[in-house]
C-alpha positions as semicolon CSV with decimal commas, in nm:
position;residue;x (nm);y (nm);z (nm)
1;M;-0,486;3,199;0,167
2;R;-0,483;3,102;-0,197
3;R;-0,131;2,981;-0,123
4;L;-0,237;2,742;0,151
5;Q;-0,502;2,604;-0,079
6;A;-0,270;2,549;-0,353
7;A;-0,019;2,366;-0,084
8;R;-0,265;2,147;0,031
9;A;-0,385;2,052;-0,336
10;V;-0,018;1,980;-0,400
11;V;0,043;1,764;-0,128
12;V;-0,269;1,556;-0,192
13;L;-0,127;1,519;-0,550
14;G;0,194;1,408;-0,412
15;A;0,028;1,173;-0,188
16;A;-0,174;1,038;-0,460
17;V;0,134;0,966;-0,674
18;A;0,316;0,807;-0,372
19;G;0,029;0,600;-0,327
20;G;0,054;0,452;-0,679
21;V;0,419;0,383;-0,597
22;G;0,341;0,202;-0,289
23;L;0,107;-0,021;-0,472
24;V;0,400;-0,127;-0,685
25;L;0,628;-0,212;-0,388
26;P;0,615;-0,526;-0,217
27;S;0,376;-0,529;0,093
28;A;0,532;-0,832;0,226
29;R;0,859;-0,909;0,324
30;Y;0,953;-1,329;0,353
31;L;1,233;-1,434;0,562
32;S;1,189;-1,787;0,472
33;E;1,026;-1,928;0,186
34;R;0,895;-2,244;0,324
35;F;0,521;-2,226;0,296
36;P;0,314;-2,530;0,346
37;P;0,090;-2,640;0,042
38;G;-0,240;-2,466;0,025
39;V;-0,132;-2,154;0,181
40;G;-0,175;-1,834;-0,020
41;D;0,073;-1,549;-0,111
42;P;0,073;-1,295;0,192
43;D;0,110;-0,996;-0,026
44;L;-0,168;-0,743;-0,050
45;G;-0,413;-0,930;-0,276
46;L;-0,527;-0,772;-0,590
47;G;-0,868;-0,658;-0,498
48;L;-0,718;-0,461;-0,208
49;R;-0,456;-0,308;-0,421
50;L;-0,739;-0,219;-0,703
51;A;-0,924;-0,042;-0,411
52;C;-0,614;0,135;-0,310
53;A;-0,550;0,251;-0,653
54;L;-0,906;0,385;-0,698
55;A;-0,895;0,588;-0,416
56;C;-0,547;0,747;-0,504
57;A;-0,711;0,809;-0,856
58;L;-1,001;0,980;-0,652
59;A;-0,757;1,181;-0,436
60;F;-0,549;1,277;-0,718
61;A;-0,902;1,394;-0,928
62;L;-0,998;1,581;-0,600
63;A;-0,693;1,784;-0,596
64;L;-0,700;1,878;-0,958
65;A;-1,054;1,987;-0,905
66;A;-0,936;2,214;-0,607
67;L;-0,656;2,341;-0,803
68;Q;-0,891;2,432;-1,099
69;R;-1,163;2,575;-0,885
70;H;-0,939;2,736;-0,656
71;R;-1,162;2,630;-0,356
72;D;-1,106;2,403;-0,068
73;E;-1,428;2,219;-0,078
74;P;-1,329;1,930;-0,343
75;L;-1,029;1,856;-0,135
76;A;-1,211;1,831;0,187
77;F;-1,361;1,494;0,030
78;A;-0,982;1,366;0,017
79;C;-1,015;1,236;0,367
80;L;-1,275;0,973;0,229
81;P;-1,001;0,806;0,009
82;G;-0,753;0,852;0,294
83;I;-0,980;0,662;0,526
84;A;-0,998;0,392;0,280
85;V;-0,654;0,319;0,222
86;I;-0,594;0,351;0,601
87;G;-0,864;0,088;0,652
88;I;-0,692;-0,168;0,412
89;S;-0,345;-0,069;0,542
90;A;-0,441;-0,143;0,884
91;Q;-0,657;-0,458;0,809
92;Y;-0,351;-0,604;0,637
93;L;-0,120;-0,516;0,904
94;V;-0,355;-0,632;1,193
95;L;-0,514;-0,927;1,048
96;T;-0,356;-1,079;0,753
97;L;-0,005;-1,101;0,885
98;P;-0,036;-1,269;1,179
99;R;-0,289;-1,532;1,027
100;V;-0,048;-1,615;0,759
101;A;0,257;-1,646;1,026
102;D;0,010;-1,890;1,228
103;L;-0,049;-2,083;0,929
104;A;0,312;-2,130;0,834
105;P;0,522;-2,094;1,132
106;A;0,840;-2,154;0,972
107;A;0,789;-1,873;0,742
108;R;0,851;-1,536;0,908
109;I;0,641;-1,248;0,761
110;A;0,699;-0,870;0,796
111;P;0,565;-0,574;0,645
112;A;0,758;-0,430;0,376
113;S;0,794;-0,092;0,224
114;G;0,467;-0,096;0,019
115;T;0,247;-0,151;0,323
116;W;0,424;0,154;0,505
117;V;0,405;0,395;0,217
118;L;0,001;0,312;0,190
119;L;-0,033;0,373;0,565
120;G;0,146;0,716;0,522
121;V;-0,039;0,796;0,232
122;G;-0,370;0,729;0,383
123;V;-0,258;0,955;0,684
124;V;-0,156;1,244;0,478
125;L;-0,490;1,237;0,283
126;T;-0,700;1,210;0,592
127;V;-0,516;1,524;0,780
128;T;-0,497;1,716;0,449
129;G;-0,878;1,650;0,361
130;L;-0,985;1,743;0,740
131;A;-0,764;2,057;0,687
132;A;-0,919;2,157;0,374
133;G;-1,273;2,094;0,537
134;A;-1,181;2,321;0,824
135;A;-1,044;2,579;0,633
136;S;-1,360;2,572;0,385
137;R;-1,583;2,618;0,693
138;R;-1,403;2,880;0,856
139;L;-1,446;3,098;0,516
140;S;-1,806;3,020;0,482
141;E;-1,900;3,136;0,853
């Protein structure tokens, strides 16, 4: 059972590090650079990047606490930063990119690798946190 706990913590540690890498990667790919004056950069904004960075740092800290305590309870909270990262990535994919493309039809904008990495990190954190929560609940019953 301890191997499974450690494996979940290592997965969350790896996902948190991958989230940091995803924040460094570009989140938008420009297929044409012609934007009308006044249109902002369609890349993921600094505030959203900071929110994702804080979520990844929280997941990293929760994974370290789970490894130190040899328990799943701290790791169960990793689903919260995962949901935050999924929400930011999904909001960016669904709302931001089509609106910028409407404002600048000459500039075709597509999600780049950073957005997909963040979305994947959010899913991994959420699933791992839910699995840890279910395992800790089974042990308490």
